[in-house]
C-alpha positions in Angstrom: 117.6 57.7 108.8 118.2 60.9 106.8 116.9 64.3 107.7 113.8 65.4 105.8 115.0 69.0 105.2 117.4 69.6 102.3 119.5 72.0 104.3 121.3 71.7 107.5 120.0 73.1 110.8 122.8 75.7 111.0 121.9 77.2 107.6 119.8 80.0 109.0 122.2 82.9 108.2 121.2 83.1 104.6 117.5 83.1 105.2 116.9 86.0 107.5 117.3 89.7 106.3 119.9 91.9 107.8 118.7 93.9 110.8 119.8 97.5 111.0 119.7 99.2 114.4 118.8 102.9 115.1 117.3 103.7 111.7 116.2 107.3 111.0 112.6 107.9 109.7 111.7 111.1 107.9 108.0 112.0 107.1 106.8 114.3 104.4 106.5 117.3 106.7 110.1 117.0 107.8 109.6 115.4 111.2 112.5 113.1 111.9 112.8 110.4 114.5 114.8 107.2 115.2 113.3 103.7 115.5 115.0 100.8 117.3 115.6 98.7 114.2 114.4 97.8 110.7 115.2 95.4 107.9 116.1 98.3 105.5 118.9 100.8 106.0 117.9 104.4 106.7 116.7 107.0 106.2 113.2 105.7 105.6 110.9 108.2 104.0 107.2 107.9 104.9 104.1 109.9 104.0 102.8 110.5 107.5 103.8 109.6 111.0 102.3 109.9 114.5 104.1 113.3 114.8 102.3 114.9 111.8 99.0 112.9 111.7 96.0 115.0 112.9 94.4 112.0 114.7 97.4 111.9 117.1 97.7 115.7 117.4 94.4 117.3 118.3 96.0 120.8 118.2 96.4 120.5 114.4 93.4 121.5 112.3 92.2 119.3 109.5 91.2 121.2 106.4 88.0 119.8 105.0 88.5 119.5 101.3 85.2 117.9 100.3 81.8 118.5 101.7 79.8 115.8 103.4 76.3 114.7 102.3 74.6 116.8 104.9 76.4 120.0 103.8 75.6 119.2 100.2 71.9 118.7 101.1 71.8 121.9 103.1 73.2 123.9 100.2 70.7 122.2 97.8 67.8 123.2 100.1 69.0 126.8 100.3 69.1 126.9 96.5 65.5 125.5 96.3 64.2 128.0 98.9 65.8 130.9 96.9 64.3 129.6 93.7 60.8 129.4 95.3 61.0 133.0 96.4 61.9 134.3 92.9 
């Protein structure tokens, strides 16, 4: 009886990607670290990492670019109070 697969059992070498060990990763802020391995050669450039992300580094301050709904509402109420006084 013939095997149901069209390839032999030892044909796995062409199916798996090449594995690179000790790959360097560089984030946008310039932090550089090495990971154990990856399927792409290094250096890998990423936008953020655990070294520069504010959620993992509480000592870094996050600049609030946009205002939340409560801040917008408070400003609107101040403008309304000032308009009533005039």
